[in-house]
Steps between C-alpha positions, in 0.01 A plus 500: 500500500632850415454768753475875595770653719275661764211412720343829439494530116646339186865613460720392224805287566732738336396782729594279798859477401596837348878468556530156352286579195670837436830317480348237271355766260814705490718198425261396221512854347879489509506222242431761244213560246682300239480177700146549630324283231727206554469526875125520490493194277724306745272602794195393315656161412591430863163603636332286230714200587431547874127535435468185301708300753306620804168424331590133493280324772793391726686830484170694551410295809854559638458873468152499651645295800780752547262796502228344702733355775611860563140614532400213727794586725408860544120525466357301798144517373585215251643266764199309626274533186556232237261649254640854530844350416362316214350831352836657559680235298251528214530876494881492499506242221251688284691828551814363371335321205329826387808719558746273325277456203517878426823634647680506167218642292558838348144598603506402867156472655400398857248212531432433872404132519176385650677306770642831637147629538396177667780545762392850573136392550595213724710734720204734524262212584726383778479859657876533457622862473604645170852553646541118492431490131739783425768348717457177298593679188786691656662190635449321177658789309820471716518125440469564125778762506726271689435212255552704184818673620646165614407342160663778312817486719523126417416518130619831363875588531471838332416769764361742248255233365391412852431862565303547176290190565423623851380831367268360235370220727423720794353776299241256375447334840432833653238584240339157556495551875354857495208391270442158675495630868278795410242267364543246782453766769173596333392128479581446872318818606184408294498145641552617860220753470262252349555251774482762773166620356317184415345204666804286405715722713270465803491129463873478448561715810271277700686189384835645583362615845385148575836356388686752711288392805348841551215527751183503284122476550453153344147566379602827320803332351303201393253723331780689320651172375172330412578189720480395861823522675355267770495197270775279365734633236721343242743750343644463153760683302479469117741616231503478124814413308623667180304256278171680610442797259467841681148542393402166656683529828217633714240261365731202540593592857129573606374183324767288675420651834131410445597140412700466821215651715247259343726203575498604864124528502510875539311777312684762298815587673639832620765615248754780493756571226850461646692598183503519134457118465390392852198467729439448871178330594306352784227228496255492783348178636287402809780250610822341385439388129489125451834356392343318207385821328822697533681329209229543245574856380620554143676824427511691172813423287801709610361567847652349818379532861621460856237408772519555874349280769127567583458655840230687690437865570702811433815316618440235241460768236846618581671170564364333186624796286834485663529138417385541141779758445753259653369222278534733198866575589563123505309456166705771325831376638445120473604309183163335491235670286188417695180686399371518861735503799335446836672627813389187693721304255809721519482629859814312623706631204363858578601467865839354417565789259379764756214600263215632710724576810388443850135551434506192278675300772242606753212405277652156437559438876133583586357302216710189580478506876142638541401438863841335563643855503330584838722624778355314795719240675325194379495608131858612522600151636324339205661720247851451652452123505390499128792713404743252672308204355549630148850607557588145607339352187183393677679274745305501819777327696769755414256779552412372843863486593554862379205618701540270804162333458378158397452417132131429558458854642660632176255304293201618710613865463546461119134360471379800698687739272349332194150539651562873558612549141220289355711268289808261521853646528599330171270726306705796381781388731773719352276811556430383856864443579584842372223660698609331819863599434397866442287501818787330693748765388287821514260397778184730511686722251413241239138617518524862624329741264398218264192497290196300610504180297274188453622137523571339166219292354 
């Protein structure tokens, strides 16, 4: 992505480095009028060669990665938002393709790509300040400058030629930036104002308030969202890949969301655009959806989805969404190309990778232990016995020796623990062992400030 030099207004790159560029221009002029045509031809040849090379898929992706890594390191708003990062990558890639295709034309015209407008709209929809968008471009500009100067140092031995290339390259970059940023600021402002004015803005703000854990009147919030926050919620995150034409993205995402909701036995879901090619949604049911119905959804071609665990109340609205985002992160990172990724199936991988943080750990402990997480002496004894029993590979004799009790006492306590949980310890054993380990290590901190959750069905 190419960038302006200021957070306040578009400023050309050349204006940002007057001393350097004065020297370049003066050196270029000293070559003499007689040599100008040859020099210009050589400059054009190098830029043409560079342009063709960088437009090759592998080279282009390398440059996109260089630029975007700098942006991600310095603009924190992208850090925890997979979809925003995806829009950033698409914008950077499209900027370079458009710019490189016209850089050597005698009639140089700026064509801001649609993906750049998509990024500006996504930033506005997230409620992120315009300064973050402008900083994105400024940081990207610096990364581009570093890459170009390093490339010239490595490939061009003639200092005068390097200077001439920089003059032409950055003169056109600055024109591109000025025109692009001016239009993007307008797009951002229009999108932000529209969302602030309309019902979409009110609904989006209510969703974000619920996700933040703000104190709300549940009846008013439910009316604003068009669903009951007191019922069970299954959160879903959907995104469309590049095979879905731009004009079909909204229809494909909305249609897929409806398919998922119907598979859960829910009415039309609550949906909210999360980016240029993404959608957040929640399906509401009277209870936990039957497991047999959850695998029947068929998504539109090119659409993928991540699904959180169904849970009750406003806490379930939040926790299920958090889990859907974690599952999306796994789906995008993993080598497998599953159409639907359910958090319940990748929870251990998420926890091992630190995706979801302490909130995910607390939710898992509460779901797996249920009543066994109580702090009274009797339950604590059962929980600690079960932890030792599983640690000693379900050997009652060794567990009894470790605890100083008879092996029959161990077996009795294990049966009591199973009765409290409502199912045998061999069901989801890996999850149970992890939950017991976390509770053993963190104590009551393993559940402090956690979201209310329901036992797995």
